[in-house]
MMTF fields as JSON, N, C-alpha, C and O atoms, coordinates in Angstrom:
{
  "mmtfVersion": "1.0.0",
  "mmtfProducer": "UNKNOWN",
  "numBonds": 371,
  "numAtoms": 372,
  "numGroups": 93,
  "numChains": 1,
  "numModels": 1,
  "chainsPerModel": [1],
  "groupsPerChain": [93],
  "chainIdList": ["A"],
  "bondAtomList": [4, 2, 8, 6, 12, 10, 16, 14, 20, 18, 24, 22, 28, 26, 32, 30, 36, 34, 40, 38, 44, 42, 48, 46, 52, 50, 56, 54, 60, 58, 64, 62, 68, 66, 72, 70, 76, 74, 80, 78, 84, 82, 88, 86, 92, 90, 96, 94, 100, 98, 104, 102, 108, 106, 112, 110, 116, 114, 120, 118, 124, 122, 128, 126, 132, 130, 136, 134, 140, 138, 144, 142, 148, 146, 152, 150, 156, 154, 160, 158, 164, 162, 168, 166, 172, 170, 176, 174, 180, 178, 184, 182, 188, 186, 192, 190, 196, 194, 200, 198, 204, 202, 208, 206, 212, 210, 216, 214, 220, 218, 224, 222, 228, 226, 232, 230, 236, 234, 240, 238, 244, 242, 248, 246, 252, 250, 256, 254, 260, 258, 264, 262, 268, 266, 272, 270, 276, 274, 280, 278, 284, 282, 288, 286, 292, 290, 296, 294, 300, 298, 304, 302, 308, 306, 312, 310, 316, 314, 320, 318, 324, 322, 328, 326, 332, 330, 336, 334, 340, 338, 344, 342, 348, 346, 352, 350, 356, 354, 360, 358, 364, 362, 368, 366],
  "bondOrderList": [1, 1, 1, 1, 1, 1, 1, 1, 1, 1, 1, 1, 1, 1, 1, 1, 1, 1, 1, 1, 1, 1, 1, 1, 1, 1, 1, 1, 1, 1, 1, 1, 1, 1, 1, 1, 1, 1, 1, 1, 1, 1, 1, 1, 1, 1, 1, 1, 1, 1, 1, 1, 1, 1, 1, 1, 1, 1, 1, 1, 1, 1, 1, 1, 1, 1, 1, 1, 1, 1, 1, 1, 1, 1, 1, 1, 1, 1, 1, 1, 1, 1, 1, 1, 1, 1, 1, 1, 1, 1, 1, 1],
  "groupList": [{"groupName": "MET", "atomNameList": ["N", "CA", "C", "O"], "elementList": ["N", "C", "C", "O"], "formalChargeList": [0, 0, 0, 0], "bondAtomList": [1, 0, 2, 1, 3, 2], "bondOrderList": [1, 1, 2], "singleLetterCode": "M", "chemCompType": "L-PEPTIDE LINKING"}, {"groupName": "THR", "atomNameList": ["N", "CA", "C", "O"], "elementList": ["N", "C", "C", "O"], "formalChargeList": [0, 0, 0, 0], "bondAtomList": [1, 0, 2, 1, 3, 2], "bondOrderList": [1, 1, 2], "singleLetterCode": "T", "chemCompType": "L-PEPTIDE LINKING"}, {"groupName": "PHE", "atomNameList": ["N", "CA", "C", "O"], "elementList": ["N", "C", "C", "O"], "formalChargeList": [0, 0, 0, 0], "bondAtomList": [1, 0, 2, 1, 3, 2], "bondOrderList": [1, 1, 2], "singleLetterCode": "F", "chemCompType": "L-PEPTIDE LINKING"}, {"groupName": "VAL", "atomNameList": ["N", "CA", "C", "O"], "elementList": ["N", "C", "C", "O"], "formalChargeList": [0, 0, 0, 0], "bondAtomList": [1, 0, 2, 1, 3, 2], "bondOrderList": [1, 1, 2], "singleLetterCode": "V", "chemCompType": "L-PEPTIDE LINKING"}, {"groupName": "LYS", "atomNameList": ["N", "CA", "C", "O"], "elementList": ["N", "C", "C", "O"], "formalChargeList": [0, 0, 0, 0], "bondAtomList": [1, 0, 2, 1, 3, 2], "bondOrderList": [1, 1, 2], "singleLetterCode": "K", "chemCompType": "L-PEPTIDE LINKING"}, {"groupName": "ALA", "atomNameList": ["N", "CA", "C", "O"], "elementList": ["N", "C", "C", "O"], "formalChargeList": [0, 0, 0, 0], "bondAtomList": [1, 0, 2, 1, 3, 2], "bondOrderList": [1, 1, 2], "singleLetterCode": "A", "chemCompType": "L-PEPTIDE LINKING"}, {"groupName": "ASN", "atomNameList": ["N", "CA", "C", "O"], "elementList": ["N", "C", "C", "O"], "formalChargeList": [0, 0, 0, 0], "bondAtomList": [1, 0, 2, 1, 3, 2], "bondOrderList": [1, 1, 2], "singleLetterCode": "N", "chemCompType": "L-PEPTIDE LINKING"}, {"groupName": "LEU", "atomNameList": ["N", "CA", "C", "O"], "elementList": ["N", "C", "C", "O"], "formalChargeList": [0, 0, 0, 0], "bondAtomList": [1, 0, 2, 1, 3, 2], "bondOrderList": [1, 1, 2], "singleLetterCode": "L", "chemCompType": "L-PEPTIDE LINKING"}, {"groupName": "ASP", "atomNameList": ["N", "CA", "C", "O"], "elementList": ["N", "C", "C", "O"], "formalChargeList": [0, 0, 0, 0], "bondAtomList": [1, 0, 2, 1, 3, 2], "bondOrderList": [1, 1, 2], "singleLetterCode": "D", "chemCompType": "L-PEPTIDE LINKING"}, {"groupName": "GLU", "atomNameList": ["N", "CA", "C", "O"], "elementList": ["N", "C", "C", "O"], "formalChargeList": [0, 0, 0, 0], "bondAtomList": [1, 0, 2, 1, 3, 2], "bondOrderList": [1, 1, 2], "singleLetterCode": "E", "chemCompType": "L-PEPTIDE LINKING"}, {"groupName": "ILE", "atomNameList": ["N", "CA", "C", "O"], "elementList": ["N", "C", "C", "O"], "formalChargeList": [0, 0, 0, 0], "bondAtomList": [1, 0, 2, 1, 3, 2], "bondOrderList": [1, 1, 2], "singleLetterCode": "I", "chemCompType": "L-PEPTIDE LINKING"}, {"groupName": "GLY", "atomNameList": ["N", "CA", "C", "O"], "elementList": ["N", "C", "C", "O"], "formalChargeList": [0, 0, 0, 0], "bondAtomList": [1, 0, 2, 1, 3, 2], "bondOrderList": [1, 1, 2], "singleLetterCode": "G", "chemCompType": "PEPTIDE LINKING"}, {"groupName": "ARG", "atomNameList": ["N", "CA", "C", "O"], "elementList": ["N", "C", "C", "O"], "formalChargeList": [0, 0, 0, 0], "bondAtomList": [1, 0, 2, 1, 3, 2], "bondOrderList": [1, 1, 2], "singleLetterCode": "R", "chemCompType": "L-PEPTIDE LINKING"}, {"groupName": "SER", "atomNameList": ["N", "CA", "C", "O"], "elementList": ["N", "C", "C", "O"], "formalChargeList": [0, 0, 0, 0], "bondAtomList": [1, 0, 2, 1, 3, 2], "bondOrderList": [1, 1, 2], "singleLetterCode": "S", "chemCompType": "L-PEPTIDE LINKING"}, {"groupName": "PRO", "atomNameList": ["N", "CA", "C", "O"], "elementList": ["N", "C", "C", "O"], "formalChargeList": [0, 0, 0, 0], "bondAtomList": [1, 0, 2, 1, 3, 2], "bondOrderList": [1, 1, 2], "singleLetterCode": "P", "chemCompType": "L-PEPTIDE LINKING"}, {"groupName": "GLN", "atomNameList": ["N", "CA", "C", "O"], "elementList": ["N", "C", "C", "O"], "formalChargeList": [0, 0, 0, 0], "bondAtomList": [1, 0, 2, 1, 3, 2], "bondOrderList": [1, 1, 2], "singleLetterCode": "Q", "chemCompType": "L-PEPTIDE LINKING"}, {"groupName": "TYR", "atomNameList": ["N", "CA", "C", "O"], "elementList": ["N", "C", "C", "O"], "formalChargeList": [0, 0, 0, 0], "bondAtomList": [1, 0, 2, 1, 3, 2], "bondOrderList": [1, 1, 2], "singleLetterCode": "Y", "chemCompType": "L-PEPTIDE LINKING"}, {"groupName": "TRP", "atomNameList": ["N", "CA", "C", "O"], "elementList": ["N", "C", "C", "O"], "formalChargeList": [0, 0, 0, 0], "bondAtomList": [1, 0, 2, 1, 3, 2], "bondOrderList": [1, 1, 2], "singleLetterCode": "W", "chemCompType": "L-PEPTIDE LINKING"}],
  "groupTypeList": [0, 1, 1, 2, 3, 4, 5, 2, 4, 6, 7, 8, 5, 9, 1, 10, 7, 7, 0, 7, 1, 11, 8, 5, 12, 9, 1, 2, 9, 11, 8, 2, 13, 8, 3, 14, 9, 8, 0, 12, 5, 15, 10, 13, 9, 0, 7, 13, 9, 0, 9, 10, 7, 13, 13, 9, 16, 3, 11, 8, 9, 2, 16, 2, 12, 7, 12, 3, 14, 0, 5, 14, 4, 15, 9, 7, 13, 3, 4, 10, 12, 4, 3, 9, 11, 10, 17, 7, 10, 16, 8, 3, 4],
  "groupIdList": [1, 2, 3, 4, 5, 6, 7, 8, 9, 10, 11, 12, 13, 14, 15, 16, 17, 18, 19, 20, 21, 22, 23, 24, 25, 26, 27, 28, 29, 30, 31, 32, 33, 34, 35, 36, 37, 38, 39, 40, 41, 42, 43, 44, 45, 46, 47, 48, 49, 50, 51, 52, 53, 54, 55, 56, 57, 58, 59, 60, 61, 62, 63, 64, 65, 66, 67, 68, 69, 70, 71, 72, 73, 74, 75, 76, 77, 78, 79, 80, 81, 82, 83, 84, 85, 86, 87, 88, 89, 90, 91, 92, 93],
  "secStructList": [7, 2, 2, 2, 2, 2, 2, 2, 2, 6, 6, 7, 2, 2, 2, 2, 2, 2, 2, 5, 7, 2, 2, 2, 2, 2, 2, 7, 7, 7, 7, 7, 6, 6, 1, 7, 2, 2, 2, 2, 2, 2, 2, 2, 2, 2, 2, 6, 6, 7, 3, 3, 3, 3, 3, 3, 3, 3, 6, 6, 3, 3, 3, 3, 3, 3, 3, 7, 6, 6, 1, 1, 1, 1, 3, 3, 3, 3, 3, 3, 3, 3, 3, 6, 6, 3, 3, 3, 3, 3, 3, 3, 7],
  "xCoordList": [93.485, 93.799, 93.783, 94.688, 92.776, 92.649, 93.832, 94.362, 94.246, 95.366, 96.643, 97.421, 96.87, 98.056, 98.049, 99.057, 96.925, 96.829, 97.073, 97.8, 96.475, 96.654, 98.117, 98.679, 98.732, 100.14, 101.046, 102.005, 100.748, 101.542, 101.44, 102.448, 100.227, 100.017, 100.737, 101.215, 100.816, 101.452, 102.93, 103.565, 103.472, 104.876, 105.206, 106.26, 104.295, 104.435, 105.069, 104.378, 106.39, 107.112, 106.953, 106.916, 106.86, 106.731, 105.455, 105.485, 104.342, 103.075, 103.122, 102.661, 103.678, 103.774, 104.596, 104.206, 105.732, 106.578, 105.861, 106.088, 104.991, 104.228, 103.263, 102.89, 102.866, 101.891, 102.548, 101.85, 103.86, 104.537, 104.996, 105.46, 104.859, 105.435, 106.905, 107.358, 107.644, 109.083, 109.444, 110.354, 108.738, 109.042, 108.824, 109.668, 107.711, 107.404, 108.324, 108.667, 108.719, 109.598, 110.941, 111.536, 111.416, 112.705, 112.677, 113.713, 111.522, 111.438, 111.03, 111.062, 110.65, 110.176, 111.366, 112.276, 111.335, 112.397, 111.772, 111.648, 111.382, 110.628, 111.113, 110.328, 112.391, 112.869, 112.732, 113.548, 111.69, 111.407, 111.909, 111.625, 112.647, 113.051, 113.996, 114.011, 114.774, 115.725, 115.15, 115.848, 113.896, 113.282, 112.875, 112.159, 113.333, 112.95, 111.43, 110.723, 110.952, 109.508, 108.807, 107.716, 109.413, 108.756, 108.64, 107.653, 109.646, 109.586, 108.555, 107.85, 108.474, 107.462, 106.069, 105.209, 105.849, 104.547, 104.236, 103.1, 105.229, 105.021, 104.72, 103.815, 105.469, 105.246, 103.878, 103.15, 103.529, 102.232, 101.092, 100.084, 101.249, 100.241, 100.088, 98.97, 101.204, 101.179, 100.486, 99.684, 100.8, 100.214, 98.735, 98.029, 98.266, 96.846, 95.972, 94.777, 96.577, 95.858, 95.903, 95.398, 96.506, 96.576, 95.162, 94.309, 94.916, 93.579, 93.633, 94.601, 92.594, 92.469, 91.918, 90.835, 92.676, 92.259, 91.38, 90.424, 91.709, 90.902, 91.151, 92.169, 90.192, 90.34, 89.461, 88.366, 89.954, 89.172, 89.635, 90.811, 88.677, 88.984, 89.277, 88.549, 90.352, 90.712, 90.923, 91.987, 89.904, 89.954, 90.026, 89.15, 91.065, 91.224, 92.231, 92.773, 92.465, 93.385, 92.656, 91.544, 93.286, 92.72, 93.799, 94.902, 93.488, 94.428, 93.895, 92.692, 94.785, 94.363, 95.504, 96.68, 95.135, 96.094, 95.831, 94.685, 96.913, 96.827, 97.516, 98.511, 96.976, 97.679, 98.379, 97.742, 99.697, 100.511, 101.033, 101.916, 100.499, 100.898, 102.366, 102.895, 102.993, 104.356, 105.385, 106.447, 105.1, 106.057, 106.733, 106.154, 107.949, 108.631, 107.785, 107.728, 107.139, 106.238, 104.834, 104.491, 104.022, 102.713, 101.704, 100.793, 101.846, 100.89, 101.591, 102.731, 100.888, 101.395, 100.395, 99.21, 100.872, 100.022, 100.34, 101.502, 99.296, 99.486, 98.61, 97.445, 99.192, 98.448, 98.544, 99.629, 97.38, 97.352, 96.555, 95.7, 96.852, 96.091, 96.054, 96.904, 95.042, 94.889, 95.836, 95.881, 96.587, 97.486, 97.129, 97.332, 96.595, 96.171, 95.231, 95.352, 94.295, 93.271, 93.672, 92.873, 94.905, 95.397, 95.748, 96.426, 95.28, 95.612, 97.055, 97.422, 97.876, 99.274, 99.591, 99.038, 100.461, 100.882, 101.989, 102.962, 101.841, 102.878, 103.507, 104.507, 102.948, 103.533, 103.214, 102.054, 104.248, 104.085, 104.964, 106.167, 104.328, 105.081, 104.719, 105.237],
  "yCoordList": [101.138, 101.645, 103.168, 103.801, 103.752, 105.204, 105.846, 106.856, 105.27, 105.816, 105.753, 106.706, 104.626, 104.49, 105.529, 106.196, 105.67, 106.624, 108.041, 108.807, 108.397, 109.745, 109.972, 111.024, 109.006, 109.134, 109.224, 109.996, 108.444, 108.46, 109.82, 110.376, 110.355, 111.662, 112.77, 113.731, 112.637, 113.656, 113.376, 114.067, 112.362, 111.97, 111.73, 112.137, 111.068, 110.801, 109.419, 108.438, 109.368, 108.102, 107.454, 106.228, 108.26, 107.725, 106.901, 105.798, 107.43, 106.7, 105.452, 104.385, 105.589, 104.426, 103.332, 102.165, 103.684, 102.681, 101.967, 100.778, 102.684, 102.051, 100.997, 100.067, 101.146, 100.238, 99.029, 98.088, 99.041, 97.995, 96.843, 97.052, 95.633, 94.467, 94.404, 95.176, 93.511, 93.393, 93.207, 93.867, 92.308, 92.042, 93.276, 93.604, 93.956, 95.14, 96.301, 97.12, 96.375, 97.46, 97.423, 98.466, 96.214, 96.074, 96.667, 97.105, 96.69, 97.198, 98.667, 99.269, 99.249, 100.639, 101.595, 101.531, 102.469, 103.462, 104.839, 105.559, 105.213, 106.439, 107.356, 107.761, 107.695, 108.67, 110.052, 110.455, 110.771, 112.082, 113.219, 114.385, 112.894, 113.917, 114.962, 116.105, 114.593, 115.538, 116.314, 117.135, 116.066, 116.745, 118.157, 118.32, 119.185, 120.565, 120.752, 120.101, 121.65, 121.848, 122.205, 121.699, 123.067, 123.441, 122.248, 122.12, 121.375, 120.168, 119.188, 118.526, 119.099, 118.237, 118.68, 117.851, 119.999, 120.532, 120.176, 119.832, 120.259, 119.921, 118.435, 118.058, 117.605, 116.16, 115.804, 115.002, 116.397, 116.144, 116.567, 115.868, 117.698, 118.163, 117.16, 116.844, 116.666, 115.68, 114.399, 113.812, 113.974, 112.745, 112.909, 111.915, 114.131, 114.339, 113.809, 113.578, 113.619, 113.064, 111.535, 110.912, 110.944, 109.489, 108.929, 109.508, 107.816, 107.233, 105.739, 105.067, 105.237, 103.807, 103.143, 103.484, 102.189, 101.475, 100.276, 99.983, 99.587, 98.43, 98.127, 98.51, 97.43, 96.972, 95.745, 95.664, 94.791, 93.58, 92.882, 92.916, 92.25, 91.39, 90.006, 89.489, 89.405, 88.037, 87.313, 87.409, 86.598, 85.963, 87.014, 87.875, 86.957, 87.942, 89.038, 89.728, 89.18, 90.191, 91.171, 90.902, 92.298, 93.325, 93.758, 94.125, 93.716, 94.101, 95.345, 95.463, 96.272, 97.415, 97.874, 97.679, 98.48, 99.026, 100.515, 100.963, 101.267, 102.714, 103.147, 102.553, 104.182, 104.823, 106.023, 106.899, 106.058, 107.131, 107.977, 107.533, 109.189, 110.012, 110.436, 110.729, 110.46, 110.936, 110.181, 110.725, 108.971, 108.146, 107.21, 106.889, 106.77, 105.849, 104.606, 104.111, 104.121, 102.973, 103.517, 103.894, 103.565, 104.233, 103.546, 104.201, 102.251, 101.532, 100.96, 100.499, 101.001, 100.479, 99.452, 99.75, 98.252, 97.185, 96.999, 96.842, 97.018, 96.938, 95.817, 95.679, 95.021, 93.95, 94.17, 94.379, 94.118, 94.304, 93.175, 92.553, 92.926, 91.931, 92.366, 93.123, 91.865, 92.202, 91.35, 90.126, 92.037, 91.383, 91.935, 93.117, 91.068, 91.466, 92.666, 93.589, 92.642, 93.675, 94.943, 95.874, 94.993, 96.179, 95.794, 94.793, 96.601, 96.35, 96.771, 97.921, 95.83, 96.095, 95.734, 94.779, 96.483, 96.261, 95.215, 95.351, 94.172, 93.167, 93.037, 92.335, 93.693, 93.601, 94.867, 95.27, 95.494, 96.68, 96.466, 96.232, 96.552, 96.394, 97.497, 97.551],
  "zCoordList": [252.154, 250.84, 250.851, 250.307, 251.457, 251.481, 252.198, 251.736, 253.315, 254.073, 253.25, 253.24, 252.55, 251.713, 250.598, 250.367, 249.909, 248.794, 249.301, 248.669, 250.432, 250.987, 251.372, 251.066, 252.032, 252.428, 251.204, 251.195, 250.179, 248.953, 248.272, 247.835, 248.182, 247.554, 248.314, 247.711, 249.642, 250.476, 250.741, 251.538, 250.071, 250.253, 251.724, 252.213, 252.414, 253.839, 254.041, 254.316, 253.898, 253.986, 255.36, 255.465, 256.402, 257.758, 257.902, 258.449, 257.416, 257.491, 256.614, 257.018, 255.422, 254.527, 255.183, 255.146, 255.785, 256.431, 257.566, 257.789, 258.293, 259.369, 258.833, 259.548, 257.583, 256.988, 256.303, 255.926, 256.14, 255.387, 256.275, 257.396, 255.76, 256.433, 256.055, 255.21, 256.658, 256.412, 254.957, 254.454, 254.266, 252.858, 251.993, 251.159, 252.181, 251.386, 251.76, 250.907, 253.014, 253.474, 252.75, 252.48, 252.435, 251.745, 250.34, 249.84, 249.7, 248.325, 248.264, 247.191, 249.393, 249.412, 249.355, 250.181, 248.375, 248.216, 248.35, 247.359, 249.541, 249.694, 250.788, 251.645, 250.781, 251.749, 251.123, 250.294, 251.531, 250.947, 251.835, 251.563, 252.886, 253.85, 253.258, 253.716, 252.261, 251.668, 250.486, 249.891, 250.14, 249.0, 249.433, 250.42, 248.692, 249.05, 249.019, 248.249, 249.866, 250.032, 248.722, 248.457, 247.895, 246.639, 245.696, 244.972, 245.702, 244.866, 245.413, 244.652, 246.748, 247.374, 246.953, 246.656, 246.93, 246.535, 245.077, 244.749, 244.219, 242.802, 242.64, 241.896, 243.33, 243.243, 243.81, 243.226, 244.94, 245.556, 244.627, 244.522, 243.961, 243.002, 241.861, 241.454, 241.349, 240.277, 240.754, 240.027, 241.976, 242.512, 242.86, 243.028, 242.968, 243.258, 242.118, 242.3, 240.948, 239.799, 239.766, 238.832, 240.785, 240.871, 240.973, 241.646, 240.315, 240.379, 240.627, 240.27, 241.237, 241.515, 240.266, 239.792, 239.737, 238.534, 238.858, 238.14, 239.943, 240.33, 241.801, 242.376, 242.386, 243.764, 243.94, 243.383, 244.722, 244.955, 246.226, 246.587, 246.891, 248.022, 247.488, 246.641, 247.989, 247.636, 248.964, 249.577, 249.391, 250.709, 251.792, 251.878, 252.628, 253.696, 253.318, 254.182, 252.017, 251.524, 250.616, 250.162, 250.358, 249.5, 248.519, 248.926, 247.24, 246.19, 245.501, 245.268, 245.173, 244.368, 243.472, 243.782, 242.371, 241.41, 241.262, 241.226, 241.178, 241.031, 239.739, 239.325, 239.111, 238.002, 238.601, 239.188, 238.45, 239.009, 237.847, 237.113, 237.671, 236.536, 236.605, 237.678, 235.466, 235.288, 236.118, 236.421, 236.482, 237.215, 236.22, 235.182, 236.524, 235.606, 235.33, 234.204, 236.37, 236.231, 236.452, 237.572, 235.412, 235.459, 236.373, 236.879, 236.594, 237.443, 238.664, 238.595, 239.773, 241.026, 241.536, 241.682, 241.805, 242.318, 243.801, 244.177, 244.646, 246.094, 246.646, 246.274, 247.537, 248.194, 249.699, 250.242, 250.369, 251.811, 252.465, 251.834, 253.739, 254.501, 255.954, 256.423, 256.653, 258.067, 258.899, 258.779, 259.741, 260.683, 262.054, 262.33, 262.91, 264.252, 264.21, 265.015, 263.264, 263.164, 262.429, 262.321, 261.921, 261.216, 259.787, 259.557, 258.813, 257.418, 257.172, 257.412, 256.69, 256.382, 254.941, 254.393, 254.346, 252.954, 252.974, 253.715, 252.161, 252.108, 250.725, 250.573, 249.721, 248.383, 247.603, 247.507, 247.047, 246.198, 244.987, 245.096, 243.824, 242.558, 241.616, 240.501]
}
């Protein structure tokens, strides 16, 4: 969860993509490579106010919800599970 939140705040699409399973990768729209540096800094500053609303273990999975300020969708729901010892994101809504 911490790695995802940090990568999201820093607009690090490469790290986020490494954490996504095939199903979640299809819904991810995060190519930030063309975003100018000054805009990236503004977006990153805005995302620094992102907060964790809830988190819970459900069996061998971990679910958490984030409040994302000034985003079209204010809440982000993320589900992750361990695959071969590595936590991977399989659902983002």
